[in-house]
PLY file of the C-alpha trace (Angstrom):
ply
format ascii 1.0
element vertex 417
property float x
property float y
property float z
element edge 416
property int vertex1
property int vertex2
end_header
-4.31 -2.62 -16.20
-3.91 1.25 -17.08
-5.76 2.49 -13.83
-5.06 0.25 -11.00
-1.96 1.69 -9.58
-3.80 5.19 -10.02
-6.78 3.75 -7.99
-4.99 1.36 -5.51
-1.92 3.72 -4.09
-4.57 6.23 -2.32
-6.30 3.51 -1.28
-3.31 1.99 0.47
-2.64 5.11 2.15
-5.77 5.66 3.28
-5.50 2.63 4.80
-2.17 3.15 6.53
-3.71 6.42 7.71
-6.08 4.89 9.04
-4.55 2.04 10.82
-2.23 5.07 12.30
-5.18 6.88 13.83
-6.26 3.59 15.41
-2.90 2.37 17.05
-0.97 5.09 17.56
2.70 4.18 19.03
1.47 3.29 22.38
-1.31 1.11 21.24
-0.21 -1.81 23.81
-0.85 0.43 26.36
-4.17 2.15 25.37
-5.70 0.11 28.53
-3.96 2.35 31.01
-7.19 5.45 30.75
-9.09 3.02 32.53
-6.56 1.73 35.42
-5.78 5.74 35.33
-9.41 6.09 36.17
-9.89 3.48 38.40
-6.54 4.61 40.50
-8.38 7.79 40.87
-11.51 6.79 42.19
-9.72 4.27 44.64
-7.99 7.60 45.88
-10.90 9.58 46.42
-12.89 6.93 47.59
-9.99 6.41 50.82
-9.28 9.79 51.24
-13.01 10.76 51.65
-13.00 7.65 54.55
-10.01 9.30 55.99
-11.69 12.72 56.35
-14.46 11.94 57.49
-13.27 9.81 60.64
-11.34 12.55 61.45
-7.91 10.97 60.65
-4.97 13.57 61.17
-3.38 15.46 58.06
-0.54 13.23 58.01
-2.13 10.36 57.03
-4.52 12.12 54.31
-0.94 13.89 53.07
0.78 10.44 52.71
-2.17 9.10 50.50
-1.97 11.91 48.41
1.92 11.90 47.96
0.47 8.59 46.38
-1.19 10.28 43.62
2.17 12.53 41.92
4.75 9.51 42.90
2.60 7.24 40.58
2.19 9.79 38.02
6.00 10.62 38.19
7.54 7.79 38.16
4.95 4.77 38.73
3.25 4.64 35.37
6.26 5.51 33.20
7.52 2.29 34.85
4.51 0.18 34.70
4.17 0.99 31.05
7.89 0.59 29.81
7.96 -2.73 31.44
11.79 -2.55 32.74
13.11 -3.93 35.72
15.30 -1.88 37.39
16.38 -0.13 40.84
13.87 2.61 39.92
11.15 0.02 39.84
12.14 -0.92 43.83
12.85 2.32 44.64
9.19 3.31 43.25
7.61 0.01 45.12
9.29 1.12 48.50
8.34 4.68 48.80
4.73 3.73 47.48
4.54 0.81 50.45
5.91 3.11 52.67
3.59 6.41 52.00
0.47 3.79 52.22
2.21 2.34 56.13
2.04 5.84 57.22
-2.03 6.74 55.60
-2.80 2.95 57.08
-1.25 4.00 60.92
-3.32 6.41 61.75
-6.78 4.91 60.28
-7.33 1.22 59.33
-9.85 3.16 56.93
-6.41 4.19 54.56
-6.39 0.24 53.68
-8.79 0.80 51.25
-6.13 2.15 48.91
-4.53 -1.22 49.03
-7.26 -1.59 45.84
-4.93 0.43 44.14
-1.61 -0.03 46.10
-1.50 -3.72 45.17
-2.11 -3.60 41.27
0.49 -0.89 41.01
3.02 -3.39 43.08
2.50 -6.14 40.68
2.73 -3.73 37.40
5.84 -2.27 38.80
8.13 -5.29 39.64
8.73 -9.07 39.04
6.16 -11.35 40.06
8.73 -12.79 43.16
8.95 -9.38 44.13
5.81 -8.69 43.62
4.16 -11.05 46.26
6.65 -10.64 48.96
5.91 -7.06 49.26
2.27 -7.69 48.34
2.63 -9.79 51.41
4.01 -7.03 53.81
0.87 -4.42 52.35
-1.56 -7.15 53.92
0.30 -8.17 56.92
0.66 -4.33 57.86
-3.12 -3.69 59.19
-2.36 -7.02 61.10
0.54 -5.31 62.76
-0.92 -2.09 62.94
-4.07 -3.87 65.07
-1.36 -5.70 67.11
0.29 -2.75 68.16
-3.04 -0.73 68.41
-5.32 -3.47 69.07
-6.99 -1.97 72.30
-7.44 1.44 71.50
-9.14 0.11 67.89
-11.46 -2.81 69.66
-9.69 -5.06 67.59
-8.20 -8.27 67.57
-5.29 -9.75 65.64
-7.10 -13.06 64.84
-10.31 -11.18 63.78
-8.00 -9.03 60.75
-5.57 -12.09 60.04
-7.90 -14.02 58.23
-8.96 -11.13 56.20
-5.21 -10.43 55.45
-4.58 -14.28 54.27
-7.03 -13.96 52.33
-6.41 -10.93 50.80
-2.74 -12.44 50.14
-3.84 -14.91 48.19
-6.49 -12.97 45.71
-3.97 -10.59 45.38
-1.44 -13.20 44.39
-4.03 -14.62 41.60
-4.98 -10.99 40.59
-1.36 -10.53 39.82
-0.52 -13.47 37.52
-3.95 -12.35 35.95
-2.44 -8.68 35.22
1.26 -9.86 34.64
-0.70 -11.88 31.82
-3.03 -8.95 30.63
-0.22 -6.74 30.68
1.81 -9.12 28.30
-0.84 -9.82 25.93
-1.85 -6.23 25.52
2.14 -5.34 24.53
2.72 -8.14 22.00
-1.05 -6.98 20.63
-0.04 -3.52 20.71
3.72 -4.45 19.18
2.15 -6.65 16.38
-0.54 -3.85 15.60
2.62 -1.39 15.19
4.57 -3.90 13.21
1.36 -3.98 10.75
1.44 -0.43 10.38
4.63 -0.29 9.42
4.00 -3.12 6.81
1.44 -1.34 5.38
3.45 2.01 5.17
6.12 -0.42 3.37
3.55 -1.73 1.05
1.52 1.71 0.41
5.44 3.05 -0.40
6.09 0.26 -3.26
2.93 0.12 -4.60
3.19 3.73 -5.22
6.60 3.55 -6.78
5.18 0.72 -8.77
2.32 2.71 -9.77
4.85 5.66 -10.59
6.87 3.33 -12.87
3.52 1.38 -14.30
2.70 5.46 -15.46
5.79 6.25 -16.76
6.16 3.25 -18.79
2.37 3.34 -20.05
3.17 7.01 -20.84
6.84 6.34 -22.80
4.91 3.55 -24.93
1.80 5.86 -25.58
4.19 8.42 -26.83
6.47 6.51 -29.01
3.51 4.48 -30.74
1.48 8.14 -31.07
3.40 11.22 -31.05
6.86 9.96 -31.95
5.86 8.13 -35.36
3.34 11.17 -36.12
5.94 13.31 -35.83
8.24 10.87 -37.79
5.62 10.31 -40.53
5.33 14.48 -41.14
9.08 14.99 -40.68
9.45 12.44 -43.90
6.92 13.80 -45.49
7.41 17.19 -45.40
11.21 16.55 -47.05
9.25 14.71 -49.76
7.51 17.66 -50.42
10.42 20.00 -50.35
12.14 17.66 -52.86
8.80 17.67 -55.38
7.88 21.40 -55.17
9.68 22.10 -58.01
8.78 19.38 -60.33
5.70 17.93 -59.09
4.03 20.52 -57.21
0.96 18.63 -57.47
2.43 15.57 -55.27
3.46 18.00 -53.50
0.41 19.11 -51.97
-1.20 15.79 -51.87
1.82 14.70 -49.65
1.21 17.82 -47.57
-2.51 17.19 -47.01
-1.19 13.89 -46.04
0.81 15.59 -43.59
-1.56 17.49 -42.28
-3.73 14.29 -41.17
-1.38 12.42 -39.90
-0.71 15.87 -37.99
-4.43 16.03 -37.00
-4.09 12.24 -36.32
-1.17 12.18 -33.86
-3.16 15.23 -31.84
-6.38 13.28 -31.06
-4.07 10.50 -30.25
-2.03 12.81 -27.80
-5.33 14.02 -26.06
-6.72 10.57 -26.38
-3.70 8.60 -24.52
-3.41 10.86 -21.58
-6.87 10.29 -20.69
-6.79 6.86 -21.47
-9.60 6.82 -23.77
-10.02 4.28 -27.20
-8.16 5.07 -29.60
-9.71 7.78 -32.37
-8.83 5.30 -35.18
-11.26 2.46 -33.48
-14.18 4.06 -32.65
-17.09 2.98 -34.43
-14.84 0.60 -36.43
-13.59 -2.72 -36.28
-9.49 -3.53 -35.64
-9.34 -4.77 -39.44
-10.92 -1.12 -40.98
-8.38 0.37 -38.49
-5.49 -2.29 -39.56
-6.46 -1.44 -43.73
-5.95 2.62 -42.89
-2.85 2.13 -41.28
-1.65 0.18 -44.61
-3.50 2.54 -46.49
-1.17 5.17 -45.41
1.63 3.76 -45.79
1.14 3.44 -49.33
0.29 6.58 -49.58
3.42 8.14 -47.80
6.00 5.23 -49.62
4.15 4.12 -52.30
5.07 0.62 -51.61
2.51 -2.36 -52.83
0.99 -2.76 -49.01
-1.35 -5.81 -49.33
-3.93 -6.33 -46.06
-5.53 -9.93 -46.02
-7.96 -11.09 -43.32
-7.72 -15.07 -42.42
-10.92 -16.63 -40.87
-13.95 -15.31 -39.69
-13.92 -11.87 -38.32
-14.85 -11.66 -34.75
-15.56 -8.65 -32.76
-12.65 -8.50 -29.97
-12.23 -6.89 -26.60
-11.26 -3.54 -26.58
-8.07 -3.95 -24.51
-6.60 -6.72 -27.54
-7.72 -4.27 -30.15
-5.53 -1.21 -28.93
-2.56 -4.03 -28.29
-2.95 -5.11 -31.95
-3.41 -1.81 -33.49
-0.64 -0.28 -31.48
1.83 -2.98 -32.46
1.08 -2.57 -36.55
1.80 0.83 -36.28
4.72 0.10 -34.54
5.62 -2.47 -37.05
4.30 -0.02 -40.08
6.84 3.03 -38.66
9.46 0.21 -38.88
8.97 -0.57 -42.32
9.18 3.68 -42.78
12.67 4.10 -40.66
14.34 0.85 -40.92
13.17 -1.06 -44.34
14.57 1.12 -47.15
15.02 -1.40 -50.03
11.78 -2.93 -49.24
9.39 -3.28 -52.34
6.16 -5.20 -50.83
4.18 -5.44 -47.04
1.86 -8.01 -46.35
-0.24 -6.82 -43.42
-2.44 -10.39 -42.43
-5.21 -10.16 -39.52
-5.62 -13.88 -38.73
-8.87 -14.89 -36.80
-8.42 -18.63 -35.10
-10.83 -20.09 -32.93
-8.96 -19.07 -29.47
-6.59 -16.32 -30.66
-6.19 -13.57 -32.98
-2.59 -13.04 -34.59
-1.41 -9.98 -36.40
1.35 -10.26 -39.25
3.33 -7.73 -40.68
5.98 -8.91 -43.05
8.34 -7.26 -45.73
11.02 -8.04 -48.23
13.57 -5.23 -46.96
17.09 -5.57 -45.41
16.26 -6.92 -42.56
18.60 -7.07 -39.40
19.49 -8.60 -36.11
16.72 -8.95 -33.85
19.48 -9.57 -30.82
21.75 -6.65 -31.79
21.65 -2.68 -31.36
18.53 -2.03 -33.69
16.36 -3.93 -31.39
14.69 -0.88 -29.76
12.34 0.97 -27.24
9.58 0.15 -30.05
10.07 -3.81 -30.27
10.07 -4.13 -26.82
6.90 -1.68 -26.05
5.32 -4.05 -28.26
6.24 -7.33 -26.25
5.21 -5.58 -22.91
2.18 -4.65 -24.43
0.88 -8.17 -26.04
2.18 -9.80 -22.05
-0.36 -7.31 -20.45
-2.99 -9.18 -22.15
-1.56 -12.68 -22.16
-0.27 -12.53 -25.59
2.96 -12.81 -27.18
4.97 -10.49 -29.83
7.87 -12.28 -31.81
10.16 -10.88 -34.40
12.02 -12.71 -36.92
14.71 -11.22 -39.01
18.06 -11.52 -40.73
19.88 -9.39 -42.47
18.88 -9.62 -46.44
15.72 -11.51 -45.57
13.46 -9.08 -44.69
11.80 -8.78 -41.50
8.19 -10.46 -40.46
6.38 -9.39 -36.69
3.94 -11.65 -35.21
1.57 -10.97 -32.62
-0.91 -13.26 -30.79
-3.58 -12.12 -28.52
-5.95 -15.31 -26.84
-9.68 -14.09 -27.57
-11.14 -15.25 -24.21
-14.61 -14.65 -23.62
-15.64 -11.91 -25.94
-17.14 -9.71 -23.57
-20.32 -6.61 -23.79
-17.12 -4.37 -23.89
-16.01 -5.66 -27.37
-19.45 -4.86 -28.70
-19.92 -1.90 -26.88
-17.06 0.16 -27.92
0 1
1 2
2 3
3 4
4 5
5 6
6 7
7 8
8 9
9 10
10 11
11 12
12 13
13 14
14 15
15 16
16 17
17 18
18 19
19 20
20 21
21 22
22 23
23 24
24 25
25 26
26 27
27 28
28 29
29 30
30 31
31 32
32 33
33 34
34 35
35 36
36 37
37 38
38 39
39 40
40 41
41 42
42 43
43 44
44 45
45 46
46 47
47 48
48 49
49 50
50 51
51 52
52 53
53 54
54 55
55 56
56 57
57 58
58 59
59 60
60 61
61 62
62 63
63 64
64 65
65 66
66 67
67 68
68 69
69 70
70 71
71 72
72 73
73 74
74 75
75 76
76 77
77 78
78 79
79 80
80 81
81 82
82 83
83 84
84 85
85 86
86 87
87 88
88 89
89 90
90 91
91 92
92 93
93 94
94 95
95 96
96 97
97 98
98 99
99 100
100 101
101 102
102 103
103 104
104 105
105 106
106 107
107 108
108 109
109 110
110 111
111 112
112 113
113 114
114 115
115 116
116 117
117 118
118 119
119 120
120 121
121 122
122 123
123 124
124 125
125 126
126 127
127 128
128 129
129 130
130 131
131 132
132 133
133 134
134 135
135 136
136 137
137 138
138 139
139 140
140 141
141 142
142 143
143 144
144 145
145 146
146 147
147 148
148 149
149 150
150 151
151 152
152 153
153 154
154 155
155 156
156 157
157 158
158 159
159 160
160 161
161 162
162 163
163 164
164 165
165 166
166 167
167 168
168 169
169 170
170 171
171 172
172 173
173 174
174 175
175 176
176 177
177 178
178 179
179 180
180 181
181 182
182 183
183 184
184 185
185 186
186 187
187 188
188 189
189 190
190 191
191 192
192 193
193 194
194 195
195 196
196 197
197 198
198 199
199 200
200 201
201 202
202 203
203 204
204 205
205 206
206 207
207 208
208 209
209 210
210 211
211 212
212 213
213 214
214 215
215 216
216 217
217 218
218 219
219 220
220 221
221 222
222 223
223 224
224 225
225 226
226 227
227 228
228 229
229 230
230 231
231 232
232 233
233 234
234 235
235 236
236 237
237 238
238 239
239 240
240 241
241 242
242 243
243 244
244 245
245 246
246 247
247 248
248 249
249 250
250 251
251 252
252 253
253 254
254 255
255 256
256 257
257 258
258 259
259 260
260 261
261 262
262 263
263 264
264 265
265 266
266 267
267 268
268 269
269 270
270 271
271 272
272 273
273 274
274 275
275 276
276 277
277 278
278 279
279 280
280 281
281 282
282 283
283 284
284 285
285 286
286 287
287 288
288 289
289 290
290 291
291 292
292 293
293 294
294 295
295 296
296 297
297 298
298 299
299 300
300 301
301 302
302 303
303 304
304 305
305 306
306 307
307 308
308 309
309 310
310 311
311 312
312 313
313 314
314 315
315 316
316 317
317 318
318 319
319 320
320 321
321 322
322 323
323 324
324 325
325 326
326 327
327 328
328 329
329 330
330 331
331 332
332 333
333 334
334 335
335 336
336 337
337 338
338 339
339 340
340 341
341 342
342 343
343 344
344 345
345 346
346 347
347 348
348 349
349 350
350 351
351 352
352 353
353 354
354 355
355 356
356 357
357 358
358 359
359 360
360 361
361 362
362 363
363 364
364 365
365 366
366 367
367 368
368 369
369 370
370 371
371 372
372 373
373 374
374 375
375 376
376 377
377 378
378 379
379 380
380 381
381 382
382 383
383 384
384 385
385 386
386 387
387 388
388 389
389 390
390 391
391 392
392 393
393 394
394 395
395 396
396 397
397 398
398 399
399 400
400 401
401 402
402 403
403 404
404 405
405 406
406 407
407 408
408 409
409 410
410 411
411 412
412 413
413 414
414 415
415 416
């Protein structure tokens, strides 16, 4: 429970950074790199055919002007997928340059492999089909006008043009579908990335909150209680120095022991290690040491009993019960000033273990202002192991704290620690 957020948050951040590496802001248009390569090959092949056949420089220049026209205006329009006047301007100039290149040499028709997809990607489908028909019929018009010089007839090229129109229309429908799917996928990927960033941020914030809560509980249950005990012992020593020096020395020695134990606890909770009180000993032994410390400090009549057969416990359960008895005993020191007896019970049932701490002090109203952080922390700890913590008290009738924890399956952890 303690290390969950500390381990999970960096992983979430790592996954998010990986998502950003794989899916950038143009994740829906990454395929344009392939189209750019195809466009470049179409231009080079067409230019080579025109040059090798001795085509006038005007035609080659018109073909070459298509390259910056596409790069400067056409490509952003295709990526943006926005219909408007600029799209028609781009398509019109593109068609004009193609017509100039083709008018001098029909080898320029090879550029149609690039021109037709550009028309389809930059225009709405009705507009694109109209201009595709014009582009395919332009070579037919050139043959009709210059047929004698070219040695071709209209009927020779018309079937090819009609077939090209049909194939271009089918190609356009397919391209439009691919573009829509690619952009939709890109949008989903970017939304996923934003969602993962939000999850990572929330997980990080939750981890910080959980760690602060853990540190607050540990400080309250170790350092704060130890310091409170030391302050009480020092005050006792101050009143005993003149008339009972032997008792003062005993209480000073006890204060030193409490300080050492508090220091060890502080070091261990920072590294989330097993509390020193539970190393090499059982929960019952650790509880008895807490009871003996209360006797030594206050002189109260403290009875520690065990009900049922003692069982090895998972370390998480032992820690929660130990911290609970520490908090209950600290409350007796601080608040139960009229108490004479304290009863500490560790009861082992078949499926649960119960810790009961009962005193006969002045009591309090649990729902009132005195219901402080320690009791809330005790309840929070119990909830972490699916247990419960209850406080029963009323003015003049003492206080009873009961913590119940499910045993579950006693794993190897219970024996190894």
